[in-house]
N, C-alpha and C positions, 0 to 999 in steps of 0.2 A: 162753773158759776160760783160755787162756794169759795173756791181758792181766790177769786178776784175780790170777793167780799172781805175775806180774811186779809188779803194784802192791803186794801184800802183802810180797813179797821186798824191794822198795824201802823199805817202812816198817821192816822188820826191819833193813835196812842203816843207815838213819837212826838207829834206836834204838842200834844197836851203836856207831856212830861218835860218838853223843852221850854215851853212858853208860860207855864202857870207856876206861880209861887205856892207850892204845897208845903212849905216849911212849917206852917202852923197846924197842919194836919198830923196828928200823932200817928206813928207807925209807918210813915212813908219816907224814911230816910234809907234809900237804897245803898248808899255808900258804906253804911255800917256792915251790912251783909257781904259786900263784895270788896270792901277795902279801898276801891277807887272808882270814880265815875268813868275813868278810862276804859275799864273792862266793860262796863255797861254800854258804852258807846260802841265798842267793837262788836259786842253780841247783838245789840239793837240793830245795827245797820247790816251785819251779817244776816240776821233773820229776814230783814227788809229785802235784801238782795235774793235770799233763797225763796222767799214768798213770791217775789216777782217771777222767778223761773217757774214755779209751780203754777202761777196764775196765767202767764202768757207765753211760756215756752221759750225756745231758742230758735225762732224762725229766721232772724236776720241778726247776725252778729254786730253790725253796725248800729241797729236800733238798740240792742242790748246795752252797748257802751254809752249811747246818747242817754238812756234811762238811768244808768248808774251814775254818769256824770251829773245828771239833774238831780238825783238823790243826794249826791255829795254836796252839790251847791245849795240844796235845800237845807242840809245840815249847817253849812256855813251861814246861811241866812238866819237860822235858828240861834246859832251862837252870837251873832251880831245883835239880834233882837234881845238877847239876855242882858245886854247892857242896859236896857230900859225896864227890865222886870225886877221888882224889888226882891231882895234876898237871892238873887241869881248873878252869876258872874260870867264874863266872857273868859273862855279858856281855849287857847289855840291847840292845846293837847287833845281836846275833845274833837276838833276838826280832824287832826291826824288820825284819831282812833276811828272816826266815821269812815274815812278813806281806807283804813286798814281792813275794817269789817267788810266793806264792799269789795275791796281787792282780794280779800280771802275767799269770799264766795264765788267770785269770778274765776280765780285760779283753781278752786276745787271743781267747779263746773267743767273747766277746760280739761283737767286731769281725768275726771270721770268720763267725759266725752270721748277722749282719746283712747282709754281702756275699752270702752264699748265698741269702738270702731275696730280695734284689733281682735276683739273676741269673735 
């Protein structure tokens, strides 16, 4: 139950950080600490994918792929929406990073799953 709440809370946080102009709020410049928003996108979407696995499991591989594609398309939608948010910019590299984060967690889960089967 709590894992589902955490998953949806994370999605709300990604939505907020993607669609809100927080430039006027002091101390919220994440790129200063990480050097690039690219890594923040990879980490954010990797965590979203991992939280999905914790919340809903891996019952049907096809369904997992549909959810991950949906998460990716949500990221694309957020990037397009940033064209209309003041002080935010569309960046195709962020879309690539979102996909890399989701692909990374998917591949990690596949490798871990195969090792558990062999054990």
